[in-house]
Structure formats: structure tokens, C-alpha cells
ROKEKOL-922024 format. One line per 2 residues: number of its first residue (from 1); for each residue x, y, z of N, C-alpha, C. Coordinates in Angstrom, 3 decimals, always signed. Atoms other than C-alpha are relative to their C-alpha. Layout:
# residues N
NUM	X,Y,Z,X,Y,Z,X,Y,Z ~ ... .
# end
This chain:
# residues 111
1	+0.850,-1.177,+0.000,+0.000,+0.000,+0.000,+0.894,+1.238,+0.000 ~ -0.799,-1.212,+0.132,+1.271,+3.467,-0.857,-0.511,+1.113,+0.913 .
3	+0.527,-0.981,-0.953,-0.304,+5.206,+2.148,+1.162,+0.630,+0.771 ~ -1.107,-0.682,-0.679,+2.005,+7.838,+3.616,+0.046,-0.326,+1.495 .
5	-0.006,+0.307,-1.426,+0.889,+7.101,+7.195,+0.388,-1.455,+0.258 ~ -0.475,+1.386,-0.138,+1.432,+3.346,+6.673,+1.525,-0.027,-0.084 .
7	-1.450,-0.043,+0.155,+4.963,+4.147,+5.516,+0.672,+0.659,+1.200 ~ -0.543,-0.625,-1.214,+5.542,+6.452,+8.511,-0.062,-0.981,+1.159 .
9	+0.177,+0.934,-1.121,+4.141,+3.885,+10.972,+0.939,-1.197,-0.081 ~ -0.920,+1.129,+0.170,+6.334,+1.138,+9.498,+1.459,+0.463,-0.079 .
11	-1.324,-0.627,-0.041,+9.339,+3.524,+9.645,+0.726,-0.057,-1.338 ~ -0.594,-0.087,+1.328,+9.910,+3.464,+5.888,+0.261,+1.454,-0.380 .
13	-0.237,-1.441,+0.143,+9.698,+7.267,+6.048,+0.395,+0.506,+1.382 ~ -0.392,-0.521,-1.312,+11.599,+9.016,+8.850,-1.002,+1.021,+0.525 .
15	+0.890,-0.970,-0.647,+9.527,+10.991,+11.325,+0.471,+0.201,+1.429 ~ -0.339,-0.292,-1.397,+9.764,+12.478,+14.802,-0.969,-0.755,+0.901 .
17	+0.852,+0.822,-0.856,+8.263,+9.645,+16.854,+0.211,+0.426,+1.454 ~ -0.083,-0.405,-1.404,+7.449,+10.789,+20.392,-0.582,-1.059,+0.935 .
19	+0.599,+1.072,-0.797,+5.552,+7.679,+21.557,-0.308,-1.141,-0.959 ~ +0.291,+1.150,+0.854,+5.102,+4.160,+20.238,-0.470,-1.162,+0.849 .
21	+0.437,+1.260,-0.588,+3.217,+0.992,+21.133,+0.051,-1.044,-1.111 ~ +0.057,+1.043,+1.025,+2.793,-2.310,+19.309,-0.973,+0.361,-1.113 .
23	+1.084,-0.267,+0.938,-0.279,-0.875,+17.573,+0.025,+1.370,-0.653 ~ +0.054,-1.361,+0.540,+0.485,+2.807,+16.907,+1.266,+0.774,+0.279 .
25	-1.082,-0.951,-0.247,+2.952,+5.647,+16.712,-0.613,+1.376,+0.206 ~ +0.367,-1.404,-0.150,+2.670,+9.255,+17.820,+1.186,+0.798,-0.523 .
27	-1.061,-0.794,+0.620,+4.624,+11.734,+15.736,-0.317,+1.485,+0.102 ~ +0.196,-1.439,+0.121,+5.142,+15.487,+15.516,-0.510,+0.292,-1.407 .
29	+0.541,-0.395,+1.302,+3.066,+17.004,+12.708,+1.009,+0.884,-0.710 ~ -0.989,-0.796,+0.744,+5.232,+18.471,+9.958,-0.519,+1.387,-0.367 .
31	+0.591,-1.324,+0.236,+2.816,+21.402,+9.495,-0.843,+0.378,+1.212 ~ +0.747,-0.197,-1.249,+1.887,+22.266,+13.078,-0.948,+1.191,-0.037 .
33	+1.019,-1.038,-0.114,-1.270,+24.285,+13.703,-0.049,+0.593,+1.407 ~ -0.111,-0.475,-1.377,-0.330,+24.890,+17.367,+1.421,-0.317,+0.463 .
35	-1.348,+0.299,-0.495,+2.891,+24.889,+19.436,+0.232,-1.499,+0.213 ~ -0.045,+1.457,-0.083,+2.143,+21.225,+20.205,-1.027,-0.522,-0.996 .
37	+0.893,+0.627,+0.974,+0.675,+19.332,+17.245,+0.564,-1.375,-0.316 ~ -0.427,+1.380,+0.156,+1.026,+15.580,+17.338,-1.071,-0.789,-0.724 .
39	+0.927,+0.897,+0.676,-0.571,+12.772,+15.332,+0.128,-1.395,+0.590 ~ +0.047,+1.393,-0.451,-1.612,+9.389,+16.724,-0.416,-0.815,-1.223 .
41	+0.217,+0.746,+1.236,-1.371,+6.917,+13.834,+0.030,-1.502,+0.274 ~ -0.028,+1.462,-0.130,-2.423,+3.249,+13.990,+0.948,-0.603,-1.042 .
43	-0.877,+0.694,+0.940,+0.065,+0.870,+12.382,-0.811,-0.776,-1.032 ~ +0.878,+0.686,+0.938,-2.796,-1.068,+10.792,-0.804,+1.054,-0.762 .
45	+0.695,-0.979,+0.824,-4.460,+0.735,+7.912,-1.514,-0.109,+0.136 ~ +1.436,-0.223,+0.080,-8.009,+1.974,+8.322,-0.125,+1.344,-0.702 .
47	+0.105,-1.258,+0.742,-8.998,+4.643,+5.802,-0.641,+1.091,+0.848 ~ +0.691,-0.983,-0.831,-11.361,+6.356,+8.255,-0.405,-0.634,+1.322 .
49	+0.545,+0.477,-1.269,-12.767,+6.071,+11.756,-1.153,-0.971,-0.241 ~ +1.156,+0.842,+0.288,-15.855,+4.492,+10.189,+0.375,-1.441,-0.332 .
51	-0.459,+1.350,+0.338,-13.801,+1.477,+9.031,+0.506,-0.772,+1.212 ~ -0.649,+0.640,-1.144,-12.287,+0.747,+12.438,-1.029,-0.455,+1.032 .
53	+0.883,+0.557,-1.022,-14.245,-1.562,+14.709,+0.798,-0.572,+1.167 ~ -0.898,+0.512,-1.036,-11.248,-2.385,+16.911,-0.058,+0.934,+1.215 .
55	+0.193,-0.850,-1.182,-12.345,-0.947,+20.262,+1.252,+0.096,+0.849 ~ -1.252,-0.039,-0.763,-9.035,-1.853,+21.882,+0.965,+0.999,-0.634 .
57	-0.857,-0.971,+0.691,-7.133,+0.119,+19.227,-0.490,+1.419,+0.247 ~ +0.541,-1.348,-0.202,-9.465,+3.106,+19.561,+0.268,+0.492,+1.419 .
59	-0.332,-0.372,-1.383,-9.032,+3.106,+23.345,+1.498,+0.273,+0.122 ~ -1.449,-0.202,-0.016,-5.278,+2.786,+22.805,+0.414,+1.328,-0.588 .
61	-0.296,-1.308,+0.577,-5.322,+5.893,+20.634,-0.202,+1.096,+1.037 ~ +0.234,-1.007,-1.040,-6.815,+7.891,+23.511,+1.029,-0.116,+1.124 .
63	-1.050,+0.167,-1.017,-4.352,+6.403,+26.009,+1.320,+0.600,-0.495 ~ -1.221,-0.566,+0.574,-1.495,+7.349,+23.669,-0.078,+1.521,-0.040 .
65	+0.173,-1.452,+0.012,-2.924,+10.856,+23.316,+0.246,+0.578,+1.385 ~ -0.230,-0.465,-1.374,-2.979,+11.247,+27.098,+1.486,-0.028,+0.343 .
67	-1.426,+0.121,-0.305,+0.611,+10.006,+27.427,+0.820,+1.033,-0.775 ~ -0.742,-0.959,+0.818,+1.858,+12.185,+24.564,-0.235,+1.429,+0.471 .
69	+0.304,-1.342,-0.519,+0.081,+15.280,+25.939,+0.763,+0.253,+1.295 ~ -0.750,-0.146,-1.255,+1.653,+14.671,+29.339,+1.489,+0.199,-0.296 .
71	-1.420,-0.126,+0.355,+5.114,+14.192,+27.791,+0.307,+1.346,-0.646 ~ -0.187,-1.303,+0.652,+4.634,+17.408,+25.775,-0.258,+1.163,+0.948 .
73	+0.220,-1.037,-0.997,+3.662,+19.310,+28.925,-1.290,+0.770,-0.148 ~ +1.268,-0.717,+0.174,+0.131,+20.250,+27.870,-1.162,-0.675,+0.734 .
75	+1.076,+0.716,-0.693,-1.803,+17.851,+30.094,-0.681,+0.861,+1.050 ~ +0.595,-0.852,-1.051,-2.342,+20.435,+32.844,-0.694,+1.225,-0.587 .
77	+0.578,-1.219,+0.585,-3.025,+23.475,+30.653,-1.171,-0.299,-0.929 ~ +1.089,+0.413,+0.873,-5.257,+21.616,+28.226,+0.460,-0.252,-1.419 .
79	-0.300,+0.344,+1.392,-5.235,+20.168,+24.747,-1.277,-0.474,-0.666 ~ +1.154,+0.439,+0.780,-7.621,+19.159,+21.992,+0.378,-1.257,-0.776 .
81	-0.173,+1.166,+0.853,-7.991,+15.785,+20.290,-1.043,+0.081,-1.111 ~ +0.879,-0.107,+1.161,-9.489,+15.653,+16.805,+0.205,-1.218,-0.891 .
83	-0.030,+1.037,+1.026,-10.364,+12.800,+14.454,-0.904,+0.481,-1.134 ~ +0.761,-0.416,+1.176,-11.418,+14.143,+11.063,-0.383,-1.240,-0.793 .
85	+0.464,+1.174,+0.729,-13.499,+11.707,+9.023,-0.597,+0.411,-1.339 ~ +0.398,-0.257,+1.386,-13.923,+11.842,+5.253,+0.252,+1.460,-0.390 .
87	-0.373,-1.312,+0.538,-13.434,+14.893,+3.052,-0.778,+1.146,+0.640 ~ +0.785,-1.085,-0.598,-16.303,+17.001,+4.401,+0.306,+0.185,+1.478 .
89	-0.404,-0.099,-1.399,-15.071,+16.257,+7.921,+1.407,+0.533,+0.172 ~ -1.333,-0.595,-0.071,-11.661,+17.710,+7.054,+1.148,-0.982,-0.116 .
91	-1.074,+0.991,+0.097,-9.717,+14.457,+6.577,+0.715,+0.159,-1.337 ~ -0.780,-0.186,+1.219,-6.895,+14.986,+4.080,+0.885,-1.201,-0.318 .
93	-0.775,+1.223,+0.222,-4.942,+11.736,+4.532,-0.922,-1.177,+0.290 ~ +0.941,+1.097,-0.193,-7.030,+8.575,+4.047,+0.587,-1.153,+0.835 .
95	-0.479,+0.973,-0.991,-5.625,+6.761,+7.093,-0.455,+0.555,+1.346 ~ +0.465,-0.422,-1.318,-7.282,+6.939,+10.527,+1.153,+0.602,+0.795 .
97	-0.993,-0.619,-0.871,-5.356,+9.336,+12.764,-0.688,+1.027,+0.888 ~ +0.513,-0.967,-0.980,-5.922,+11.623,+15.731,+1.006,+1.129,+0.148 .
99	-0.830,-1.174,-0.258,-4.575,+15.150,+16.099,-0.048,+0.331,+1.489 ~ -0.091,-0.534,-1.362,-3.404,+16.427,+19.491,+0.553,+1.407,-0.151 .
101	-0.401,-1.399,+0.119,-3.233,+20.225,+19.661,+0.040,+0.637,+1.377 ~ -0.096,-0.688,-1.273,-2.060,+22.318,+22.596,+1.131,+1.002,-0.001 .
103	-1.084,-0.949,-0.145,+0.378,+24.860,+23.885,-0.409,+1.452,-0.186 ~ +0.537,-1.362,+0.104,-1.848,+27.900,+23.339,-1.509,-0.094,+0.193 .
105	+1.453,-0.038,-0.100,-5.446,+29.001,+23.851,-0.592,-0.373,-1.360 ~ +0.640,+0.424,+1.242,-7.470,+27.174,+21.216,-1.361,+0.647,-0.112 .
107	+1.282,-0.673,+0.200,-10.411,+29.055,+19.752,-0.977,-0.971,-0.641 ~ +1.018,+0.833,+0.614,-13.636,+27.697,+18.351,-0.470,-1.089,+0.953 .
109	+0.450,+0.971,-0.998,-15.074,+26.039,+21.437,-1.098,-0.887,-0.552 ~ +0.945,+0.988,+0.507,-17.044,+22.903,+20.737,-1.027,-0.436,+1.040 .
111	+0.978,+0.435,-0.974,-18.878,+22.399,+23.982,+0.494,+0.026,+1.407 .
# end
């Protein structure tokens, strides 16, 4: 498969890995939208959240987000997690991934 996130997760493309488990990697985003902008990427390919029925993997993504936010120093001040799904949902890479944003006041409150 020629998926860029599959190649990053399998380490065929170098990246700044900040956390890794058997099932996923957390990397620094190359086009950060905040002082802290990380991506949680499953090693197994799922094009979107809608394709993934692995509840253990999905829980692992949130556990990795918590650990990465703590390691980045934004766990106390706050951070945002985002999973964009499909084109209208803002997904630009067709591989399930979660954004972690923090390090500044984030606007556009959701609730």
C-alpha cells in the first residue's frame, strides 16, 4: 500500500516519533497548527474512523494521546484531540489518525 501514514508507521519514512506501542505511533506534525501538534497513527491501515471496529485500538489511541500530551507538557493546561473523518469532515490523509493540539489558547469552542 502506498499510504504515507502506513509508511511512517512502518518507519519506511523518517519521522519524529514521540511515543510508540505495538499498535500505533505518535509523531510530531510536519505542518503544526499549534505549538504542540502531534498525530496518533495506527500501524494497521483503516482509511477512516468508520472502518475501524477495533475498540481496543481506539481506546489505545486515547491512552497514547494522554501520554503524549503529558510528555509534551500540555496535560495540565489543556489540549484538543481531533479525528477528522472523510473529506467534508476535514480528513486529508485517508488513514485513521488523531490530532493532538495544545500549547496555546485554542479558539472555536465545541462544547
